[in-house]
C-alpha positions as CSV (number, residue, x, y, z in Angstrom):
1,M,18.1,4.4,-8.1
2,L,16.3,7.8,-8.3
3,K,19.0,9.4,-6.1
4,T,21.7,8.0,-8.3
5,L,20.0,9.4,-11.4
6,K,19.6,12.8,-9.8
7,N,23.3,12.9,-8.8
8,L,24.3,12.1,-12.4
9,K,22.0,14.8,-13.7
10,I,23.6,17.3,-11.3
11,K,27.1,16.3,-12.3
12,D,26.2,16.6,-16.0
13,E,24.7,20.1,-15.5
14,S,27.8,21.1,-13.5
15,R,30.1,19.9,-16.3
16,L,28.1,21.7,-19.0
17,R,28.2,24.9,-16.9
18,Q,32.0,24.6,-16.5
19,Q,32.5,24.0,-20.2
20,Y,30.3,27.0,-21.0
21,I,32.5,29.2,-18.7
22,L,35.7,27.7,-20.2
23,N,34.6,28.5,-23.8
24,I,33.9,32.1,-22.8
25,I,37.2,32.4,-21.0
26,L,39.1,31.0,-24.0
27,N,37.2,33.3,-26.4
28,T,38.0,36.3,-24.2
29,V,41.7,35.4,-23.8
30,I,42.1,34.7,-27.5
31,I,40.5,38.1,-28.4
32,L,42.5,40.0,-25.9
33,T,45.8,38.2,-26.8
34,F,45.1,39.0,-30.5
35,I,44.5,42.6,-29.7
36,G,47.7,42.7,-27.6
37,I,49.7,41.2,-30.5
38,I,48.4,43.9,-32.9
39,I,49.4,46.6,-30.4
40,I,52.8,45.2,-29.9
41,V,53.4,44.8,-33.7
42,Y,52.2,48.4,-34.2
43,H,54.7,49.7,-31.7
44,L,57.5,47.6,-33.2
45,L,56.8,49.0,-36.7
46,F,55.9,52.6,-36.0
47,T,57.7,53.4,-32.7
48,P,61.2,51.7,-33.1
49,S,62.7,54.2,-30.7
50,E,60.8,52.8,-27.7
51,N,62.8,50.4,-25.6
52,Y,61.4,46.8,-25.7
53,E,64.4,45.3,-24.2
54,H,62.8,44.6,-20.9
55,Q,59.2,43.8,-22.0
56,S,57.7,41.0,-20.0
57,L,57.1,38.5,-22.8
58,P,58.7,38.3,-26.2
59,L,56.4,38.5,-29.2
60,I,57.2,34.9,-30.3
61,T,56.1,33.6,-26.9
62,I,52.8,35.5,-27.1
63,L,52.2,34.1,-30.6
64,T,52.9,30.6,-29.3
65,I,50.4,31.1,-26.5
66,L,47.8,32.3,-29.0
67,G,48.2,29.2,-31.1
68,L,47.8,27.0,-28.0
69,L,44.7,28.9,-26.9
70,I,43.1,28.4,-30.3
71,S,43.9,24.7,-30.1
72,L,42.3,24.4,-26.7
73,R,39.1,26.2,-28.0
74,M,38.8,23.6,-30.8
75,A,39.4,20.8,-28.3
76,S,36.7,22.2,-26.0
77,Y,34.3,22.5,-29.0
78,K,34.8,18.7,-29.7
79,G,33.9,17.8,-26.1
80,Y,37.3,17.7,-24.4
81,G,36.4,20.5,-22.0
82,R,37.9,18.9,-18.9
83,F,41.2,18.2,-20.7
84,S,41.2,21.8,-22.1
85,S,40.7,23.2,-18.6
86,Y,43.8,21.4,-17.2
87,I,45.9,22.5,-20.2
88,L,44.8,26.1,-19.8
89,I,45.6,26.1,-16.1
90,S,49.0,24.5,-16.9
91,I,49.8,27.2,-19.5
92,L,48.9,30.0,-17.1
93,F,50.9,28.4,-14.3
94,S,53.9,28.0,-16.7
95,L,53.6,31.7,-17.8
96,A,53.5,32.8,-14.1
97,T,56.5,30.7,-13.3
98,Y,58.4,31.9,-16.3
99,I,57.8,35.5,-15.3
100,S,58.8,34.8,-11.7
101,C,62.0,33.1,-12.7
102,N,63.0,35.8,-15.2
103,W,61.9,39.0,-13.3
104,G,61.5,37.9,-9.7
105,T,58.8,36.5,-7.5
106,D,57.6,40.0,-6.8
107,S,56.8,40.6,-10.4
108,Q,53.2,42.0,-10.7
109,A,52.5,40.1,-13.9
110,G,53.6,36.8,-12.3
111,I,51.5,37.3,-9.2
112,L,48.4,38.2,-11.3
113,F,48.9,35.1,-13.4
114,Y,49.1,33.0,-10.2
115,V,45.9,34.6,-8.9
116,L,44.3,33.8,-12.3
117,V,45.4,30.2,-12.0
118,I,43.7,29.9,-8.5
119,V,40.5,31.5,-9.6
120,I,40.1,29.5,-12.8
121,S,41.0,26.2,-11.0
122,G,38.2,26.8,-8.5
123,I,35.6,27.6,-11.2
124,L,36.6,25.1,-14.0
125,I,37.7,22.1,-11.9
126,G,36.6,22.6,-8.3
127,A,37.4,24.0,-4.9
128,K,39.6,21.1,-4.0
129,F,41.7,21.6,-7.1
130,S,41.9,25.3,-6.3
131,L,43.5,24.4,-2.9
132,I,45.9,22.1,-4.6
133,S,46.9,24.8,-7.1
134,T,47.4,27.3,-4.3
135,F,49.7,24.8,-2.5
136,A,51.6,24.1,-5.8
137,I,52.0,27.9,-6.4
138,S,53.3,28.5,-2.8
139,I,55.9,25.7,-3.2
140,T,57.0,27.1,-6.6
141,L,57.4,30.6,-5.2
142,F,59.5,29.3,-2.4
143,A,61.6,27.3,-4.8
144,V,62.1,30.2,-7.3
145,N,63.0,32.6,-4.4
146,Y,65.5,30.1,-3.1
147,L,67.1,29.8,-6.6
148,H,67.3,33.6,-6.8
149,S,68.8,33.9,-3.3
150,Y,71.7,31.6,-4.1
151,Q,72.2,33.0,-7.6
152,I,71.4,29.7,-9.2
153,I,69.0,31.5,-11.4
154,K,69.6,35.2,-12.1
155,A,66.6,37.4,-12.3
156,D,66.5,40.6,-14.3
157,R,65.6,43.3,-11.7
158,S,66.1,46.3,-13.9
159,W,62.4,46.7,-14.3
160,I,62.2,47.9,-10.7
161,Y,64.0,51.1,-11.7
162,E,62.3,51.6,-15.0
163,S,58.8,52.7,-15.9
164,W,56.4,50.2,-17.3
165,S,56.4,49.6,-21.0
166,N,53.2,49.4,-23.0
167,T,53.6,45.6,-23.2
168,D,53.7,45.4,-19.3
169,V,50.6,47.5,-19.1
170,L,48.9,45.5,-21.8
171,I,49.6,42.1,-20.2
172,T,48.6,43.3,-16.8
173,S,45.3,44.8,-18.2
174,I,44.6,41.5,-20.0
175,V,45.1,39.5,-16.8
176,L,42.9,41.8,-14.8
177,F,40.2,41.8,-17.4
178,I,40.3,38.0,-17.6
179,I,39.9,37.8,-13.8
180,A,37.0,40.2,-13.9
181,V,35.3,38.1,-16.7
182,V,35.9,34.9,-14.8
183,L,34.3,36.3,-11.6
184,W,31.4,37.8,-13.5
185,L,30.7,34.5,-15.2
186,F,31.0,32.6,-11.9
187,N,28.6,35.0,-10.2
188,R,26.1,34.9,-13.1
189,E,26.1,31.1,-13.2
190,L,25.8,31.0,-9.4
191,S,22.8,33.3,-9.5
192,R,21.3,31.2,-12.2
193,S,21.9,28.0,-10.2
194,E,20.2,29.5,-7.2
195,T,17.2,30.5,-9.3
196,E,17.0,27.0,-10.8
197,L,17.3,25.4,-7.3
198,K,14.6,27.7,-6.0
199,T,12.3,26.8,-8.9
200,E,13.0,23.1,-8.5
201,R,12.5,23.3,-4.7
202,D,9.1,25.1,-5.3
203,L,8.1,22.5,-7.8
204,L,9.2,19.7,-5.5
205,E,7.1,21.2,-2.7
206,V,4.1,21.3,-5.0
207,R,4.6,17.7,-6.0
208,I,5.0,16.6,-2.4
209,E,1.8,18.5,-1.5
210,E,-0.1,16.9,-4.4
211,K,1.2,13.4,-3.5
212,T,0.4,13.9,0.2
213,T,-3.2,15.0,-0.7
214,E,-3.5,12.0,-3.0
215,L,-2.3,9.6,-0.4
216,K,-4.7,11.1,2.2
217,I,-7.6,10.7,-0.1
218,I,-6.6,7.0,-0.8
219,Q,-6.1,6.3,2.9
220,A,-9.4,8.0,3.8
221,K,-11.2,5.8,1.4
222,E,-9.6,2.6,2.7
223,I,-10.2,3.6,6.3
224,A,-13.8,4.5,5.5
225,Q,-14.3,1.0,4.1
226,V,-12.8,-0.6,7.1
227,Y,-14.8,1.7,9.4
228,H,-18.0,0.8,7.5
229,F,-17.4,-2.9,8.0
230,A,-16.6,-2.3,11.7
231,E,-19.9,-0.4,12.2
232,F,-21.8,-3.1,10.3
233,G,-20.2,-5.7,12.6
234,K,-21.4,-3.9,15.7
235,L,-24.9,-3.8,14.2
236,S,-24.9,-7.4,13.1
237,S,-25.6,-8.9,16.5
238,G,-28.8,-7.0,16.9
239,L,-29.7,-7.4,13.3
240,F,-29.4,-11.1,13.3
241,H,-31.3,-11.3,16.6
242,D,-34.2,-9.5,14.8
243,L,-33.9,-11.8,11.8
244,I,-34.4,-14.9,14.1
245,N,-37.8,-13.6,15.3
246,P,-39.6,-13.5,12.0
247,L,-37.9,-16.6,10.9
248,T,-39.1,-18.4,14.0
249,A,-42.6,-17.0,13.4
250,L,-42.5,-18.3,9.8
251,M,-41.5,-21.7,10.9
252,L,-44.2,-21.9,13.6
253,N,-46.9,-20.6,11.2
254,I,-46.0,-23.1,8.6
255,N,-46.0,-25.8,11.2
256,K,-49.5,-24.6,12.3
257,V,-50.6,-24.8,8.7
258,K,-49.5,-28.4,8.6
259,L,-51.3,-29.3,11.8
260,D,-54.5,-27.5,10.8
261,S,-54.4,-29.3,7.5
262,E,-54.4,-32.6,9.2
263,N,-56.9,-31.9,12.0
264,E,-59.1,-29.1,10.7
265,P,-59.0,-28.8,6.9
266,S,-60.8,-25.5,6.9
267,F,-59.7,-23.2,4.1
268,N,-60.2,-20.0,6.0
269,I,-58.1,-21.1,8.9
270,I,-55.3,-22.3,6.6
271,K,-55.5,-19.0,4.7
272,S,-55.2,-16.9,7.9
273,E,-52.1,-18.9,8.9
274,I,-50.5,-18.5,5.5
275,N,-51.1,-14.8,5.6
276,A,-49.3,-14.6,8.9
277,A,-46.4,-16.6,7.5
278,M,-46.2,-14.3,4.5
279,K,-46.0,-11.2,6.7
280,A,-43.2,-12.7,8.7
281,S,-41.3,-13.6,5.5
282,E,-41.8,-10.1,4.2
283,K,-40.3,-8.7,7.4
284,M,-37.3,-11.0,7.0
285,K,-37.0,-9.8,3.4
286,D,-36.9,-6.1,4.6
287,F,-34.0,-7.0,7.0
288,I,-32.1,-8.7,4.2
289,V,-32.5,-5.7,1.9
290,S,-31.2,-3.4,4.7
291,V,-28.2,-5.6,5.2
292,R,-27.4,-5.6,1.4
293,K,-27.5,-1.8,1.4
294,Q,-25.1,-1.6,4.3
295,I,-22.5,-3.8,2.6
296,N,-22.9,-2.5,-1.0
297,F,-20.5,0.3,-1.7
298,Q,-21.3,1.0,-5.4
299,D,-22.9,4.3,-6.4
300,Q,-26.5,3.5,-7.4
301,K,-28.2,6.8,-8.2
302,K,-31.9,6.5,-8.7
303,D,-35.2,7.9,-7.4
304,F,-35.8,6.8,-3.9
305,S,-38.0,7.6,-0.9
306,L,-36.3,9.4,2.0
307,N,-39.1,8.2,4.3
308,Q,-38.5,4.6,3.4
309,E,-34.7,4.8,3.9
310,I,-35.2,6.4,7.3
311,E,-37.7,3.7,8.3
312,E,-35.2,1.0,7.2
313,A,-32.5,2.6,9.3
314,I,-34.8,2.6,12.3
315,T,-35.6,-1.1,11.6
316,I,-31.9,-1.9,11.4
317,L,-31.3,-0.3,14.8
318,N,-34.5,-1.7,16.4
319,Y,-32.6,-4.3,18.5
320,K,-30.2,-1.6,19.8
321,T,-33.0,0.8,20.7
322,K,-35.0,-1.9,22.5
323,R,-31.9,-3.0,24.5
324,N,-31.3,0.6,25.6
325,K,-35.1,1.2,26.2
326,I,-35.2,4.1,23.7
327,E,-38.2,5.0,21.6
328,I,-37.7,6.4,18.1
329,I,-40.4,8.8,16.9
330,F,-40.5,9.6,13.1
331,N,-42.7,12.3,11.7
332,A,-42.8,13.4,8.1
333,T,-45.0,15.9,6.3
334,K,-45.2,13.8,3.2
335,N,-43.4,11.0,1.3
336,I,-40.4,12.7,-0.3
337,I,-38.8,11.3,-3.4
338,I,-35.3,12.5,-4.5
339,H,-32.7,11.3,-7.0
340,G,-29.4,10.1,-5.6
341,D,-27.7,7.2,-3.9
342,S,-30.1,5.6,-1.4
343,V,-27.3,3.5,0.2
344,K,-25.3,6.5,1.2
345,F,-28.4,8.3,2.6
346,N,-29.2,5.2,4.6
347,Q,-25.6,5.2,5.9
348,V,-26.0,8.9,7.0
349,V,-29.2,8.3,8.9
350,T,-28.0,5.1,10.5
351,N,-24.9,6.6,11.8
352,I,-26.6,9.7,13.3
353,I,-29.3,7.5,15.0
354,S,-26.7,5.1,16.3
355,N,-24.8,8.1,17.8
356,A,-28.0,9.4,19.3
357,I,-28.6,6.0,21.0
358,D,-25.1,6.0,22.4
359,S,-25.6,9.5,23.8
360,Y,-27.9,8.2,26.6
361,Q,-26.5,7.3,29.9
362,E,-28.0,4.6,32.2
363,D,-29.8,7.2,34.4
364,S,-31.1,9.3,31.5
365,L,-34.8,10.1,31.5
366,N,-37.1,10.8,28.5
367,R,-35.3,8.3,26.3
368,E,-36.6,9.4,23.0
369,I,-35.1,10.1,19.5
370,N,-37.2,12.4,17.4
371,I,-36.8,12.4,13.6
372,V,-38.5,15.1,11.6
373,L,-38.5,15.2,7.8
374,T,-40.0,18.3,6.1
375,E,-40.1,19.7,2.6
376,L,-39.5,23.4,2.5
377,E,-39.7,25.9,-0.3
378,N,-36.4,25.0,-2.1
379,K,-34.8,22.4,0.2
380,I,-35.5,19.3,2.2
381,E,-34.7,19.3,5.9
382,L,-34.0,16.3,8.2
383,K,-33.7,16.8,12.0
384,I,-32.6,14.0,14.3
385,S,-32.8,15.0,18.0
386,D,-32.0,13.2,21.2
387,N,-32.2,14.0,24.9
388,G,-28.8,12.6,25.8
389,R,-25.7,13.9,27.5
390,G,-24.9,16.5,24.8
391,I,-21.7,17.8,23.3
392,E,-19.3,20.2,25.1
393,E,-19.0,23.6,23.4
394,K,-15.2,23.5,23.3
395,I,-15.3,20.3,21.1
396,I,-18.5,20.8,19.0
397,N,-16.5,22.4,16.2
398,K,-14.2,19.3,16.0
399,I,-16.8,16.5,15.8
400,F,-16.7,16.4,12.0
401,E,-12.9,16.1,11.9
402,P,-11.5,12.6,10.9
403,F,-10.3,10.4,13.9
404,F,-11.9,12.8,16.5
405,T,-14.0,10.9,19.0
406,T,-15.3,11.3,22.5
407,K,-15.4,7.5,23.0
408,H,-12.0,6.6,24.4
409,N,-12.8,3.0,25.2
410,G,-11.8,1.8,21.7
411,A,-15.4,1.5,20.6
412,N,-15.1,4.1,17.9
413,L,-12.6,5.2,15.3
414,G,-13.8,8.8,15.1
415,L,-14.6,8.5,11.4
416,G,-18.4,8.3,11.4
417,L,-19.3,12.0,11.4
418,S,-16.5,13.0,9.1
419,L,-17.9,10.5,6.5
420,I,-21.4,11.7,7.1
421,K,-20.4,15.3,6.4
422,K,-18.5,14.2,3.2
423,I,-21.5,12.2,1.9
424,V,-24.0,15.1,2.6
425,E,-21.8,17.7,0.9
426,E,-20.4,15.7,-2.0
427,S,-23.2,13.2,-2.8
428,F,-26.2,15.4,-2.0
429,L,-24.7,18.9,-2.3
430,G,-26.2,19.7,1.1
431,I,-25.1,20.9,4.5
432,I,-25.0,19.4,8.0
433,F,-24.8,21.3,11.3
434,V,-25.3,20.4,14.9
435,H,-26.8,22.2,17.9
436,S,-26.1,20.8,21.4
437,K,-26.4,21.6,25.1
438,I,-24.9,19.6,27.9
439,N,-27.5,17.3,29.7
440,I,-30.2,18.6,27.4
441,G,-29.6,17.0,24.1
442,T,-28.3,17.2,20.6
443,T,-29.9,18.0,17.2
444,F,-28.3,17.2,13.9
445,T,-29.8,19.1,11.0
446,I,-29.3,18.1,7.3
447,Q,-30.5,20.3,4.5
448,I,-30.5,19.0,0.9
449,P,-31.4,21.2,-2.0
450,Q,-34.5,20.2,-4.1
């Protein structure tokens, strides 16, 4: 549909351009013909001695042509541009044929009119019609020449031995000037078209680039959401494993309360068991809060504790660290409160710690992850370090690029670190950088302004 509309627009612009050129040609021809008539009348009135016997076109013919040209201009003004173009070409073709029949096919005026027919046909109608006109002119010249050869039509050849009259010079000059005007108009419109095409192409490139950027942003958001659920799915097995333990403890303690109530109705014993049950339920509550934060994508800016979010991230990954026999050590100079989206900060910490756990190989020693949170003069700094396999120097500059991953077993989409970088920079106006050495370890450093 859009392609059809665009083609119609191009056709309309082409017709308007052709009609504009036609109007200028008609105006030019009318003016030049009128000037020519004045000159001819002047010579007829004031220089009667000059010989006009062999002038190319009689005055009455020129007056008739002028009337036809004025009619065509009026028709073009009313919107019949295409029709006027065909009539104009027909008049010029008839004039050229008339001159060829009366004064020979080698008459300069006739040849110039035929050239004008070909040029105007190509500009006002099209290249195909210009070829058709050329073919028709060739056939006509052969036919006229045949008629002259067998004396069927007699041509006045006396002009060959006589000098040109003023009328001959005038008509030839008019035709040459019209050809020059037509070519000038064509080149000007062609140059204008090229400029418009270049402008439209540049605008199209800008639109394509904007649309591409917009689509990339939309796709990145959608993929980020899918990735987030995928990461949560990988964590869920360990998370629910840890949920079972406090739930079991709660059930056992409640059962113990029941038994103690029956056999030993001591208030202190019952109170102790109830406290134990409450601690287990509180632990289960902490897990549920962590889960909610992982699946809640809405921006919820508020004052929150960085220390608490880091501890919750450690809690979420507790099953994974125990399974891999890794110890997480968290040190903080003080409890730091900032204003922002706690869910996103939790996501950042969880992803980096998870990657640190994955960095350890089966034979790795000193299986520790050190987390250090400090408050500096005008910024907050969080460092998460591991003693894992490290990152090669040749790829360390690529780890924050979307879809780049060193895990080629299908376990990772390569989006985690790119999302972390985006959250740190856009949500917290901070920076993140990494330092790593092969078989020594990796340290991620996040700096957030106060």
